[in-house]
Residue frames as qw, qx, qy, qz and C-alpha x, y, z in Angstrom:
[[0.000, 0.889, 0.458, 0.000, 0.00, 0.00, 0.00],
 [0.399, 0.404, -0.019, 0.823, 1.35, 3.41, -0.96],
 [0.229, -0.441, -0.480, 0.723, 1.32, 6.20, 1.61],
 [0.157, 0.299, -0.094, -0.937, 0.09, 8.73, -0.93],
 [0.401, 0.455, 0.790, -0.091, -3.41, 8.51, -2.34],
 [0.141, 0.109, 0.382, 0.907, -3.62, 11.80, -4.28],
 [0.138, -0.666, -0.710, -0.180, -7.22, 12.18, -3.03],
 [0.291, -0.797, -0.297, 0.438, -6.29, 15.32, -1.10],
 [0.497, 0.056, 0.282, 0.819, -4.53, 17.09, -3.93],
 [0.006, -0.585, -0.380, -0.716, -7.40, 19.57, -4.34],
 [0.078, -0.327, 0.385, -0.859, -7.52, 20.59, -0.67],
 [0.769, -0.290, -0.059, -0.566, -10.16, 18.11, 0.51],
 [0.091, 0.268, -0.931, 0.230, -9.92, 15.14, 2.86],
 [0.645, -0.318, -0.590, -0.368, -12.23, 12.39, 4.06],
 [0.411, -0.455, 0.514, -0.600, -13.47, 12.20, 7.63],
 [0.116, 0.021, 0.983, -0.138, -14.30, 8.90, 9.35],
 [0.444, 0.514, 0.611, -0.406, -17.58, 7.89, 7.81],
 [0.535, 0.340, 0.593, 0.496, -16.59, 9.08, 4.35],
 [0.129, 0.950, 0.261, -0.109, -17.73, 12.73, 4.36],
 [0.614, 0.244, 0.084, 0.746, -15.33, 14.87, 2.33],
 [0.182, -0.944, -0.206, 0.181, -14.47, 18.32, 3.69],
 [0.348, 0.847, -0.238, 0.323, -12.00, 21.12, 3.10],
 [0.732, -0.024, -0.424, 0.534, -8.64, 20.67, 4.77],
 [0.086, 0.316, -0.224, 0.918, -9.25, 24.19, 6.15],
 [0.564, -0.555, -0.434, -0.431, -12.42, 23.10, 8.02],
 [0.405, -0.654, 0.389, -0.507, -12.73, 23.53, 11.77],
 [0.961, -0.200, 0.137, -0.130, -12.87, 19.75, 12.22],
 [0.847, 0.350, -0.158, 0.368, -9.65, 19.11, 10.29],
 [0.111, 0.723, -0.350, 0.585, -7.98, 21.99, 12.12],
 [0.662, -0.572, 0.285, -0.393, -8.97, 20.49, 15.46],
 [0.976, -0.136, 0.152, 0.080, -7.60, 17.01, 14.83],
 [0.639, 0.585, -0.196, 0.460, -4.52, 18.52, 13.16],
 [0.162, -0.747, 0.374, -0.525, -3.81, 20.44, 16.38],
 [0.864, -0.380, 0.263, -0.201, -4.27, 17.23, 18.37],
 [0.927, 0.264, -0.029, 0.264, -1.80, 15.47, 16.06],
 [0.324, 0.716, -0.304, 0.539, 0.71, 18.31, 16.50],
 [0.527, -0.656, 0.343, -0.418, 0.30, 18.06, 20.27],
 [0.982, -0.129, 0.140, -0.005, 0.94, 14.32, 20.15],
 [0.754, 0.475, -0.153, 0.428, 4.13, 14.89, 18.16],
 [0.022, 0.754, -0.343, 0.560, 5.34, 17.53, 20.61],
 [0.778, -0.500, 0.288, -0.249, 4.77, 15.14, 23.50],
 [0.960, 0.167, 0.007, 0.225, 6.96, 12.70, 21.55],
 [0.411, 0.672, -0.277, 0.550, 9.67, 15.36, 21.36],
 [0.430, -0.699, 0.325, -0.471, 9.32, 15.95, 25.10],
 [0.963, -0.228, 0.124, -0.067, 9.66, 12.22, 25.80],
 [0.816, 0.411, -0.181, 0.364, 12.98, 12.13, 23.95],
 [0.192, 0.612, -0.390, 0.661, 14.43, 14.43, 26.66],
 [0.644, -0.508, 0.260, -0.510, 12.97, 12.68, 29.72],
 [0.344, 0.319, -0.875, 0.120, 14.54, 9.78, 31.59],
 [0.413, -0.114, 0.656, -0.621, 12.02, 9.14, 34.39],
 [0.069, -0.067, -0.956, -0.278, 10.39, 5.78, 33.56],
 [0.109, 0.536, 0.755, -0.361, 7.09, 6.49, 35.32],
 [0.213, 0.646, 0.009, -0.733, 6.72, 9.82, 33.49],
 [0.145, 0.297, -0.736, -0.590, 7.54, 8.13, 30.17],
 [0.034, 0.277, 0.960, 0.010, 4.89, 5.50, 30.87],
 [0.173, 0.653, 0.491, -0.550, 2.32, 8.24, 31.55],
 [0.191, 0.590, -0.284, -0.731, 3.25, 10.17, 28.41],
 [0.044, 0.067, -0.907, -0.414, 2.98, 7.03, 26.28],
 [0.096, 0.497, 0.841, -0.191, -0.54, 6.46, 27.64],
 [0.161, 0.699, 0.176, -0.675, -1.39, 10.10, 26.91],
 [0.117, 0.382, -0.611, -0.683, -0.15, 9.74, 23.33],
 [0.008, 0.220, 0.961, 0.170, -2.37, 6.69, 22.95],
 [0.094, 0.647, 0.629, -0.420, -5.31, 8.65, 24.38],
 [0.119, 0.601, -0.144, -0.777, -4.61, 11.54, 22.00],
 [0.076, 0.053, -0.830, -0.550, -5.01, 9.17, 19.05],
 [0.010, -0.496, -0.862, 0.107, -8.39, 8.28, 20.56],
 [0.065, 0.701, 0.269, -0.657, -9.30, 11.98, 20.91],
 [0.059, 0.432, -0.485, -0.758, -8.08, 12.69, 17.37],
 [0.009, -0.156, -0.915, -0.372, -10.04, 9.84, 15.83],
 [0.036, 0.661, 0.708, -0.246, -13.22, 11.09, 17.48],
 [0.029, 0.673, -0.008, -0.739, -12.47, 14.67, 16.44],
 [0.059, 0.266, -0.687, -0.674, -12.19, 13.33, 12.86],
 [0.057, -0.326, -0.927, -0.177, -15.64, 11.75, 13.10],
 [0.341, -0.305, -0.110, -0.883, -18.82, 13.79, 12.76],
 [0.391, -0.100, 0.692, -0.598, -21.20, 12.97, 15.62],
 [0.798, 0.251, 0.096, -0.540, -23.81, 11.61, 13.21],
 [0.734, 0.417, -0.529, -0.081, -21.20, 9.09, 11.99],
 [0.217, -0.518, 0.740, -0.370, -20.11, 7.82, 15.43],
 [0.657, 0.019, 0.694, -0.292, -22.58, 4.93, 15.22],
 [0.023, 0.122, -0.839, -0.530, -22.73, 2.43, 12.38],
 [0.581, -0.099, -0.368, -0.719, -26.02, 1.37, 10.79],
 [0.667, -0.166, -0.727, -0.009, -25.93, -1.84, 12.86],
 [0.555, -0.786, -0.139, -0.235, -25.93, 0.23, 16.08],
 [0.822, -0.293, -0.078, 0.481, -22.28, -0.41, 16.96],
 [0.172, -0.890, 0.136, 0.400, -19.73, 2.32, 17.54],
 [0.684, 0.703, -0.152, 0.123, -17.58, 3.24, 14.55],
 [0.156, 0.722, -0.563, 0.370, -14.67, 3.85, 16.94],
 [0.734, -0.108, -0.651, 0.157, -13.21, 1.08, 19.09],
 [0.462, -0.354, -0.474, 0.661, -12.39, 3.54, 21.91],
 [0.021, -0.826, -0.185, -0.532, -13.62, 6.88, 23.19],
 [0.214, 0.260, -0.515, 0.788, -12.32, 9.16, 25.94],
 [0.527, -0.636, -0.528, -0.199, -14.27, 8.96, 29.17],
 [0.390, -0.852, 0.159, -0.311, -14.09, 10.35, 32.69],
 [0.932, -0.276, 0.066, 0.227, -11.70, 7.48, 33.50],
 [0.681, 0.332, 0.027, 0.652, -8.91, 9.04, 31.41],
 [0.045, -0.797, 0.021, -0.602, -9.64, 12.50, 32.82],
 [0.717, -0.674, 0.083, -0.159, -9.49, 11.20, 36.39],
 [0.906, -0.019, 0.009, 0.422, -6.22, 9.44, 35.58],
 [0.388, 0.593, -0.059, 0.703, -4.65, 12.78, 34.59],
 [0.393, -0.783, 0.065, -0.478, -5.91, 14.31, 37.85],
 [0.902, -0.421, 0.027, 0.088, -4.41, 11.47, 39.91],
 [0.773, 0.210, -0.016, 0.598, -1.03, 11.86, 38.20],
 [0.114, 0.724, -0.033, 0.680, -1.12, 15.63, 38.67],
 [0.623, -0.730, 0.023, -0.279, -1.95, 15.33, 42.36],
 [0.918, -0.231, 0.006, 0.322, 1.02, 13.00, 42.88],
 [0.562, 0.402, -0.016, 0.723, 3.40, 15.47, 41.20],
 [0.141, -0.776, -0.021, -0.615, 1.98, 18.48, 43.04],
 [0.790, -0.606, -0.088, 0.002, 2.55, 16.76, 46.40],
 [0.809, -0.136, 0.053, 0.569, 6.29, 16.96, 45.60],
 [0.356, 0.514, 0.155, 0.765, 6.32, 20.62, 44.46],
 [0.142, -0.276, -0.362, 0.879, 6.45, 23.94, 46.25],
 [0.247, 0.761, 0.571, -0.185, 3.19, 25.91, 46.00],
 [0.397, 0.478, 0.297, 0.725, 3.12, 28.53, 43.26],
 [0.184, -0.680, -0.326, 0.631, 3.37, 32.16, 44.29],
 [0.161, 0.637, -0.254, -0.709, 4.06, 33.72, 40.89],
 [0.835, 0.515, 0.005, -0.194, 3.56, 32.86, 37.25],
 [0.696, -0.322, 0.507, 0.394, 6.35, 30.73, 35.82],
 [0.332, 0.682, -0.418, -0.500, 8.23, 31.73, 32.70],
 [0.972, 0.213, 0.034, -0.093, 8.17, 28.78, 30.27],
 [0.391, 0.671, -0.600, 0.192, 11.53, 27.07, 30.55],
 [0.702, -0.519, 0.413, -0.260, 13.45, 25.22, 33.21],
 [0.422, -0.310, 0.822, 0.223, 15.65, 22.99, 31.08],
 [0.198, 0.174, -0.713, -0.649, 15.19, 21.30, 27.73],
 [0.150, -0.303, -0.937, -0.094, 12.58, 18.71, 28.74],
 [0.004, 0.591, 0.567, -0.573, 10.54, 21.18, 30.79],
 [0.128, 0.440, -0.216, -0.862, 10.67, 23.72, 27.96],
 [0.217, -0.018, -0.817, -0.534, 9.29, 21.19, 25.49],
 [0.126, -0.460, -0.859, 0.188, 6.54, 20.29, 27.97],
 [0.070, 0.570, 0.263, -0.776, 5.61, 23.98, 28.28],
 [0.218, 0.269, -0.516, -0.784, 5.42, 24.20, 24.48],
 [0.190, -0.218, -0.934, -0.209, 3.26, 21.05, 24.43],
 [0.017, -0.519, -0.657, 0.546, 1.00, 22.72, 27.01],
 [0.201, 0.493, -0.039, -0.845, 0.43, 25.73, 24.74],
 [0.265, 0.096, -0.768, -0.575, -0.27, 23.46, 21.76],
 [0.116, -0.347, -0.917, 0.157, -2.72, 21.58, 23.98],
 [0.115, 0.546, 0.384, -0.735, -4.50, 24.84, 24.75],
 [0.271, 0.346, -0.426, -0.791, -4.72, 25.58, 21.01],
 [0.223, -0.096, -0.932, -0.270, -6.13, 22.10, 20.38],
 [0.018, -0.469, -0.758, 0.452, -8.68, 22.70, 23.13],
 [0.197, 0.512, 0.064, -0.834, -9.67, 26.08, 21.64],
 [0.268, 0.201, -0.669, -0.664, -10.06, 24.52, 18.21],
 [0.161, -0.292, -0.943, -0.022, -12.41, 21.83, 19.60],
 [0.059, 0.552, 0.512, -0.656, -14.41, 24.53, 21.40],
 [0.227, 0.418, -0.289, -0.831, -14.61, 26.46, 18.10],
 [0.235, -0.019, -0.879, -0.414, -15.74, 23.30, 16.27],
 [0.077, -0.393, -0.864, 0.305, -18.36, 22.72, 18.97],
 [0.184, 0.439, 0.190, -0.859, -19.91, 26.09, 18.17],
 [0.505, 0.342, -0.373, -0.699, -21.00, 24.76, 14.76],
 [0.755, 0.055, -0.618, -0.212, -20.91, 20.95, 15.14],
 [0.775, -0.573, 0.098, -0.250, -21.45, 18.91, 18.26],
 [0.443, 0.441, -0.714, 0.315, -18.35, 17.66, 20.08],
 [0.741, -0.462, -0.485, 0.047, -18.65, 15.33, 23.06],
 [0.256, -0.916, 0.158, -0.266, -17.80, 17.40, 26.16],
 [0.870, -0.407, 0.189, 0.206, -15.36, 14.75, 27.40],
 [0.735, 0.389, 0.097, 0.546, -12.96, 15.63, 24.56],
 [0.070, 0.818, -0.075, 0.566, -12.78, 19.28, 25.57],
 [0.664, -0.709, 0.152, -0.184, -12.54, 18.36, 29.25],
 [0.932, -0.089, 0.097, 0.337, -9.71, 15.90, 28.54],
 [0.555, 0.515, -0.004, 0.653, -7.64, 18.52, 26.69],
 [0.245, -0.844, 0.081, -0.471, -8.33, 21.10, 29.40],
 [0.806, -0.563, 0.181, -0.016, -7.07, 18.71, 32.06],
 [0.881, 0.165, 0.076, 0.437, -4.14, 17.60, 29.90],
 [0.302, 0.746, -0.110, 0.584, -2.85, 21.17, 29.61],
 [0.515, -0.764, 0.228, -0.314, -2.90, 21.40, 33.41],
 [0.951, -0.206, 0.163, 0.160, -1.07, 18.07, 33.64],
 [0.722, 0.459, -0.011, 0.518, 1.62, 19.25, 31.21],
 [0.044, -0.839, 0.191, -0.508, 2.16, 22.41, 33.27],
 [0.723, -0.606, 0.281, -0.179, 2.53, 20.45, 36.51],
 [0.954, 0.057, 0.128, 0.267, 4.73, 17.87, 34.80],
 [0.486, 0.693, -0.138, 0.514, 7.04, 20.61, 33.45],
 [0.324, -0.788, 0.315, -0.418, 7.45, 21.89, 37.01],
 [0.903, -0.342, 0.256, -0.052, 8.07, 18.38, 38.33],
 [0.866, 0.340, 0.019, 0.365, 10.66, 17.62, 35.62],
 [0.189, 0.805, -0.254, 0.503, 12.46, 20.89, 36.42],
 [0.592, -0.670, 0.330, -0.303, 12.57, 19.86, 40.06],
 [0.949, -0.169, 0.251, 0.091, 13.91, 16.32, 39.55],
 [0.744, 0.465, 0.025, 0.480, 16.49, 17.64, 37.07],
 [0.484, -0.573, -0.150, 0.644, 17.55, 20.38, 39.54],
 [0.269, 0.341, 0.342, 0.833, 16.73, 23.08, 36.99],
 [0.011, -0.379, -0.462, 0.802, 15.45, 26.26, 38.62],
 [0.192, 0.739, 0.617, 0.193, 12.14, 27.77, 37.62],
 [0.179, 0.045, 0.006, 0.983, 12.07, 31.44, 36.65],
 [0.031, 0.650, 0.691, -0.315, 9.18, 33.50, 37.93],
 [0.092, 0.553, 0.302, 0.771, 7.29, 36.39, 36.44],
 [0.333, -0.617, -0.498, 0.510, 7.15, 38.75, 39.36],
 [0.236, 0.820, 0.282, 0.440, 5.87, 42.17, 38.26],
 [0.404, -0.911, 0.023, 0.073, 7.53, 43.73, 41.30],
 [0.652, -0.436, 0.396, 0.478, 10.99, 42.80, 40.01],
 [0.618, 0.746, 0.223, 0.112, 10.91, 44.63, 36.73]]
């Protein structure tokens, strides 16, 4: 099987279920942002040595494929004619609660925040901060899509929680790597 199909040469692509849309559509933009986020998490992983963190990030990448596949599926195409789900997996509160549990464990090991943190803190933390901002963009694009086409709320909630997780993880990675955080303190201008 060849990787190129030439079916997108005129700026259109097929969603799950077969509907063809512009590659500039809100739906394509949303799952493109999710794909970019997944790739940036992969970059972050290449600079992290903590095995437990790597295990979590691998699970998150898996979950992002699940989020992306649902984002690429119009709601009216989620179910097949026989009543079965088109997608083998969907994001649920279980995955959201998992992120919260991981975050809580990291936060127990961190000093409370008193100021905003400048993105940085070493190479791995910096990549995690960049992933966090891409996650926020992916979340905004799903919210934008939801204004015209229904999106299951769990997808938006998952990305919202994931951006928080990436922020806390960046702080935790800075701490275990002994890389100081820099603060934005408006009184020290």
